[in-house]
N, C-alpha and C positions, 0 to 999 in steps of 0.2 A: 754606240755602235759596237757590235760584237766582232770578234776576230773573223768569224765566218763571213759576215757581211762585208768586211774590208777585203777579204780574199775574193769574194764574188764581184765586188766593185772593180777590183783590178782586172779580173778576167773580162769584164764588159768593156774595158777601155784599153785595148792592146796598144803598145807603143809601135810607132811606124818609123820607117826610115824617111829621109827627106823626100826621096822620089815618090814615095807612096802617099804623100799628102796631096790633098786636092789643091788645084792651082790657087784658089782663093785663100786657103790656109797658108800656102807658101808665101803669098804676097803679104799677108798679115804679119807673119813671123819675120820675114826679111825687112819689112818696113819698120817694125819695132826695133830690130837690131841696128839698122842704119840710123834711125832717128836718135837712139840713145848714144851711139858712138859719136855722131856729129855733135850732139849736145854736149857730151863730155869734153870733146876737143875744143869746142868754142868757149865753154865755161872755164876750163883750166888752162887753155892756151898751150896744150901739149898732148901728145898721144898717151893713152893709158898704159900702165905697166901690166904685168901678167895678172896680178891679183885684181886689178881694176877691170881687166877684160873678163875675168871669171865672174865678177860681180855683175857686169852688164849681161852676161849670158844667164846668170842665175835669176836676175830680175825679169828677163824676157821669158825664161822657163816658167816662172810663177804666173806670169800673165797668160801664157799659153794654157796652163792648167785651168785658170779661171774661164778662159774662152772655150774650154773643152777641146783643145787641139792636143792630141796625145802623141807627143814626140819626145824621146829621151833627151836629156840635157847634153849628152855627148854628141848627138846629131846636130843640135843647135850650135854647139861649140865648133864642130868641124866646118859647118857652113859659114859661121862668123869668121873663122880664121881664113877661109878661102876668099872672102870678100873684103878683107881689110885693105888691100891695095886699091881696089876700086873705090872704096869709101874715101881713102886718102886723096885719090885723084880728083874725086868730085869736090872735095873741100878745096883743093888747090885751084881748080877751075873757077870756083866762086871767089877766089882771092882771100879766103878767110884763114888760111893756114899760117900759123905763127912763124 
């Protein structure tokens, strides 16, 4: 792939803010984040540290690119940080929090 094709490809898939995503896309991304966070907490019996949170966001970002949902990783990270307390509350309600 030439440099020009890469540039053209980037122009065809502009990054969007969270609120600009379609509702189905928002559901897909939020579900992936929630599932990975809860899976991490249950497997490791603790909350993730800063680097582990970044890894969760990065892995979701890679999946969004595969699904052709064009959102920057910093938007995913902002959304993820805003939802951490609700994820923790849902884990506590299920009685699975260590």
